[in-house]
C-alpha positions in Angstrom: 78.9 104.0 113.3 77.0 102.8 110.2 76.0 106.4 109.3 79.6 107.5 109.7 80.8 104.6 107.5 78.3 105.5 104.8 79.3 109.2 104.8 83.0 108.3 104.5 82.5 105.8 101.7 80.4 108.3 99.7 83.1 110.9 100.2 85.7 108.4 99.0 83.7 107.6 95.8 83.3 111.3 95.0 87.0 111.9 95.5 88.0 109.0 93.3 85.8 110.3 90.6 87.3 113.7 90.7 90.8 112.3 90.8 90.0 110.1 87.8 88.6 113.1 85.8 91.6 115.4 86.6 94.1 112.6 85.9 92.4 111.6 82.6 92.3 115.3 81.5 96.0 115.7 82.2 97.0 112.7 80.2 94.7 113.0 77.2 93.8 116.7 77.0 97.1 118.5 77.7 99.0 116.6 74.9 96.4 118.0 72.4 96.7 121.5 73.8 100.5 121.5 73.2 100.1 120.1 69.7 101.0 116.4 70.4 98.8 113.6 69.1 98.5 110.7 71.6 97.9 108.4 68.6 101.6 108.9 67.6 102.7 107.3 70.9 100.7 104.2 70.0 101.7 103.7 66.3 105.1 105.5 66.3 106.1 108.7 64.7 107.2 107.0 61.4 103.7 105.5 60.7 101.7 106.6 57.8 98.7 109.0 58.2 96.2 106.2 57.5 97.4 104.1 60.4 97.4 107.1 62.7 93.8 108.0 61.7 92.8 104.4 62.2 94.1 104.4 65.8 92.3 107.7 66.5 89.0 106.2 65.3 89.5 102.9 67.2 90.7 104.4 70.5 88.1 107.3 70.3 90.8 110.0 70.4 88.8 112.2 68.1 85.8 112.3 70.5 85.4 115.3 72.9 87.3 114.9 76.1 84.2 114.4 78.2 82.9 111.7 75.9 86.3 110.0 76.1 86.2 110.3 79.9 82.7 108.8 80.0 83.8 105.8 77.9 86.8 105.4 80.2 84.7 105.3 83.3 82.2 102.9 81.8 85.2 100.7 80.7 86.4 100.6 84.3 83.1 99.2 85.4 81.7 97.2 82.5 84.6 96.8 80.0 85.0 98.5 76.7 85.0 97.6 73.0 87.4 99.4 70.6 86.3 99.3 67.0 87.3 100.7 63.7 85.3 99.0 60.9 86.1 95.3 61.1 89.0 95.8 63.5 87.3 95.1 66.9 89.0 94.6 70.2 87.3 94.0 73.5 88.9 95.1 76.8 87.5 93.3 79.9 86.6 95.3 83.0 88.3 97.0 84.6 89.6 98.4 81.4 92.4 100.9 81.7 93.1 100.8 77.9 96.1 99.3 76.1 99.8 100.0 76.5 101.1 102.2 73.8 104.4 100.3 73.9 103.4 96.6 74.2 99.8 96.9 73.0 98.8 94.7 76.0 95.9 95.5 78.3 97.0 97.7 81.2 95.1 95.9 83.9 96.8 92.5 83.6 100.2 94.4 83.6 99.2 96.1 86.8 98.3 92.8 88.3 101.7 91.4 87.4 103.6 94.3 89.0 101.4 94.8 92.1 102.5 91.8 94.1 106.1 93.0 94.0 105.1 96.4 95.4 102.8 94.8 97.9 105.4 92.5 99.3 107.9 95.4 99.5 105.5 97.7 101.3 104.0 95.2 103.8 107.4 93.8 104.8 108.8 97.3 105.3 105.8 98.6 107.2 106.1 95.8 109.8 109.7 96.7 110.4 109.4 100.4 110.6 106.2 100.5 112.7 107.6 98.0 115.2 111.1 99.5 115.3 110.1 103.2 115.0 107.3 103.2 117.6 109.3 101.1 120.1 112.3 103.3 119.7 110.2 106.5 120.1 108.5 105.2 123.2 111.7 104.1 124.9 113.4 107.4 124.0 110.5 109.3 125.5 110.6 107.3 128.7 114.4 107.7 129.0 114.4 111.4 128.0 117.8 113.0 128.1 119.7 109.7 128.6 122.5 108.3 126.4 120.0 105.9 124.9 117.6 108.7 124.0 120.4 110.8 122.4 121.8 107.8 120.5 118.4 106.7 119.2 117.5 110.2 118.0 121.0 110.6 116.4 120.4 107.4 114.4 116.9 108.6 113.6 118.3 111.9 112.3 120.7 110.1 110.1 117.9 107.9 108.8 115.8 110.9 107.9 118.7 112.6 106.2 120.1 109.8 104.1 118.3 109.2 100.7 117.0 105.7 100.0 119.3 105.2 97.0 122.3 105.9 99.1 121.4 103.5 101.9 120.2 101.0 99.3 123.5 100.9 97.4 125.4 100.9 100.7 123.7 97.8 102.0 124.0 96.0 98.6 127.7 96.7 98.5 128.3 95.6 102.1 125.9 92.8 102.9 125.4 91.3 99.4 128.5 91.9 97.4 131.2 91.9 100.1 129.8 89.7 102.9 127.4 87.6 100.8 124.9 87.4 103.7 121.9 88.3 101.6 121.1 87.8 97.9 119.5 90.0 95.4 115.7 90.0 94.9 115.5 87.6 92.0 113.2 84.7 92.9 109.4 84.9 93.4 107.6 83.7 96.5 105.9 81.0 94.4 109.2 79.6 93.0 111.4 79.6 96.1 110.0 81.2 99.3 113.3 81.0 101.2 115.3 82.6 98.4 112.6 85.2 97.9 112.6 86.1 101.6 116.4 86.3 101.7 116.4 88.6 98.6 113.8 90.9 100.1 115.5 91.6 103.4 117.8 94.3 102.1 115.0 96.2 100.3 112.8 95.9 103.4 115.5 97.1 105.8 116.6 100.0 103.5 113.0 101.3 103.1 112.1 100.7 106.7 115.2 102.5 108.0 114.0 105.8 106.4 110.4 105.5 107.7 111.4 104.1 111.1 113.5 107.1 111.7 110.6 109.5 111.1 108.2 107.4 113.2 110.7 107.3 116.1 110.9 111.1 116.1 107.1 111.4 115.8 106.4 108.9 118.5 108.9 110.4 120.9 107.5 113.9 120.5 103.9 112.7 120.8 104.6 110.5 123.8 106.4 113.4 125.7 103.3 115.6 125.1 100.9 112.9 126.2 102.9 112.1 129.4 102.3 115.7 130.6 98.5 115.5 130.3 96.3 115.7 133.4 94.7 112.2 132.9 98.2 110.6 132.9 99.0 112.2 136.2 95.6 111.2 137.5 96.2 107.6 136.4 99.5 107.5 138.3 97.9 109.2 141.4 95.4 106.4 141.4 98.2 103.9 141.9 98.2 102.3 138.4 101.5 100.6 137.5 103.7 102.3 135.0 103.2 99.6 132.3 99.4 100.1 132.6 99.7 103.9 132.4 101.9 103.7 129.3 100.4 100.8 127.5 96.7 101.4 128.2 96.4 105.2 128.5 99.4 107.0 126.9 99.8 104.7 123.9 96.2 105.1 122.9 96.6 108.9 122.5 100.0 108.5 121.0 98.8 106.2 118.2 96.4 108.8 116.7 98.9 110.9 114.8 100.9 107.8 114.0 97.9 106.2 112.3 97.4 109.4 110.3 100.9 109.3 108.9 100.9 105.5 108.5 97.7 105.7 106.3 99.3 108.2 104.0 102.7 106.4 103.8 101.3 102.9 103.3 98.8 104.2 100.7 101.5 106.0 98.8 103.8 102.9 98.9 101.1 100.7 97.5 101.3 102.8 94.4 105.0 102.1 94.1 108.1 102.8 96.2 109.9 104.3 93.1 113.4 104.8 94.5 113.6 101.5 96.4 112.2 99.5 93.5 114.6 101.2 91.1 117.6 100.8 93.4 117.0 97.0 93.9 115.6 96.4 90.3 112.3 95.3 91.7 109.8 95.3 88.8 106.8 96.7 90.8 104.5 99.6 90.1 107.1 102.3 90.9 109.8 100.8 88.6 107.2 100.3 85.8 106.0 103.9 86.2 109.4 105.3 85.6 109.8 103.1 82.6 106.4 104.1 81.2 107.2 107.8 81.7 110.4 107.4 79.7 108.5 105.6 76.9 105.5 108.0 76.9 103.2 105.1 77.6 100.2 107.2 78.7 97.7 104.4 79.5 100.2 102.6 81.8 101.0 105.9 83.6 97.3 106.7 83.9 96.6 103.2 85.4 99.4 103.4 87.9 98.4 106.9 88.9 94.8 105.9 89.5 95.8 102.7 91.4 98.1 104.9 93.6 95.3 107.4 94.2 92.9 104.6 95.1 95.3 103.1 97.7 95.9 106.6 99.3 92.2 107.3 99.6 91.4 103.8 100.8 94.2 103.9 103.4 92.8 107.2 104.7 89.3 105.7 104.9 90.7 102.8 107.0 92.5 105.3 109.2 89.2 107.2 109.7 87.5 104.0 110.8 90.3 103.2 113.2 89.9 106.7 114.6 86.3 105.8 115.5 87.5 102.7 117.3 90.3 104.4 119.2 88.5 107.6 120.0 84.7 107.4 120.6 84.4 111.2 120.2 84.8 110.6 116.4 81.7 108.4 116.3 79.7 111.1 118.1 80.8 114.0 115.9 
């Protein structure tokens, strides 16, 4: 198990390095190839040439791209000092650079936005895993019944409806008309009860989409598992149906669910863009859209790398859970 863990961690580190290199090249090499100077985004198009050249020197934008990348990687680990003569600025590790728009360090901005995205993702994942998996299992056990057809009909609607439609619908109905739930305005530290009330609609809207997909996936996988020989053997041995389903069938059913969950949760940690924008939640997704519209390259780069990190980390956790669920993984 230790050797397996070491192999997976090494693969993750290599993958993150490659992702960082490719992403950095896209954001800081491509603008030069199309004739755009990144320094203009920092000082503004109306600035004088001396100010633009000063920014190039301070930010190291005149260095070869590999030199810039090396300094960026070192800055992530040990911090970085930007200097142009007597103008010296130190960026503490992990240094993602400075926002072109606000001239603030990117890392503290990411730390401010991340709790919003984290609370949205974790609250929604609890709802969609519990609701989706339970619905899928019940539908598989009641195959062909009215309950099965109704559940799959609702799941089909959930998969088909875009999040901005369901989000605006629940806001209009449950917040504006009925007044049952508020808007996500308060923070958890300021007023936990008001924060929880304001997060219910975003959680439900996001969970409805994913629960529908998980219900369909769970149903299909469970139906396939129930036809396996070892399930028939377990029933022939006289095991009760709850033991057959809970101990034997669910273990195999959870494998593909864990795979999809790792990808979905990792992606959401990088920002649920449509949900955050629909409910005006200032998380990573909302801030990414705003940074793109403002050509704020360091912020976009930081959010992209954070998103990639969570996707890769989630897949690592899923691989480790595979080893716990299926001993064959540890032996391979």
